C-alpha positions in Angstrom: -53.0 0.4 -27.4 -53.3 1.1 -30.9 -56.4 2.7 -32.5 -58.6 0.2 -34.7 -59.7 1.3 -38.1 -63.2 0.8 -38.5 -64.8 -0.6 -41.9 -68.5 -1.3 -42.6 -69.3 -5.1 -42.9 -72.2 -4.3 -45.4 -73.7 -1.6 -47.2 -73.3 0.7 -50.3 -71.9 4.0 -51.1 -74.3 6.9 -50.4 -73.2 8.4 -54.0 -72.4 5.6 -56.3 -74.4 2.9 -55.0 -71.5 0.5 -55.1 -70.6 -1.9 -52.2 -68.5 -0.9 -49.4 -65.1 -2.4 -49.0 -61.7 -1.8 -47.1 -61.3 1.5 -49.1 -64.8 2.9 -47.7 -64.3 6.1 -45.5 -67.1 7.6 -43.3 -67.8 11.4 -43.4 -70.2 12.7 -41.1 -72.9 9.7 -40.9 -72.5 8.7 -44.2 -70.3 6.0 -45.8 -68.5 6.5 -49.1 -67.1 3.8 -51.4 -63.7 5.8 -51.9 -62.1 9.1 -50.8 -62.7 10.3 -54.3 -66.5 9.7 -53.9 -66.5 11.4 -50.6 -64.5 14.5 -51.9 -67.2 14.8 -54.7 -64.7 13.8 -57.5 -65.2 11.2 -60.2 -65.5 7.8 -58.7 -62.7 5.6 -59.7 -64.8 2.5 -59.6 -66.9 3.8 -62.6 -63.9 3.1 -64.7 -63.1 -0.7 -63.9 -64.8 -3.4 -65.8 -66.6 -6.2 -63.8 -64.2 -8.8 -62.6 -66.9 -11.4 -63.8 -68.7 -11.9 -66.8 -72.4 -11.5 -66.5 -73.1 -14.8 -68.2 -70.9 -16.7 -65.6 -73.3 -15.3 -62.8 -76.2 -17.6 -64.0 -76.0 -21.4 -63.7 -76.7 -23.6 -66.6 -79.1 -26.3 -66.0 -77.6 -29.8 -67.0 -80.6 -30.1 -69.8 -78.5 -27.6 -71.9 -75.3 -29.6 -71.8 -74.7 -32.3 -74.5 -75.5 -35.9 -73.4 -72.4 -38.0 -72.3 -71.7 -41.6 -73.3 -71.4 -44.0 -70.5 -67.7 -44.5 -71.2 -67.4 -40.5 -70.8 -68.7 -40.8 -67.4 -66.3 -43.1 -66.0 -63.1 -41.3 -67.3 -60.8 -39.9 -64.7 
């Protein structure tokens, strides 16, 4: 029988406070986001830009969109 690798289902890195994922490692009782965080080096996650623009995370109410003519509403 092969050994199963355990990864956390939720939580954040004890050092950089980023969410844990498949690259997470456990050292002692603490979870770290990457091996670099666990070793005390520079966190590679700090160098990445966010995947989604912050403005896209907030829903815009329909009142901010322009009014549409009835013919536009029936267009396929």
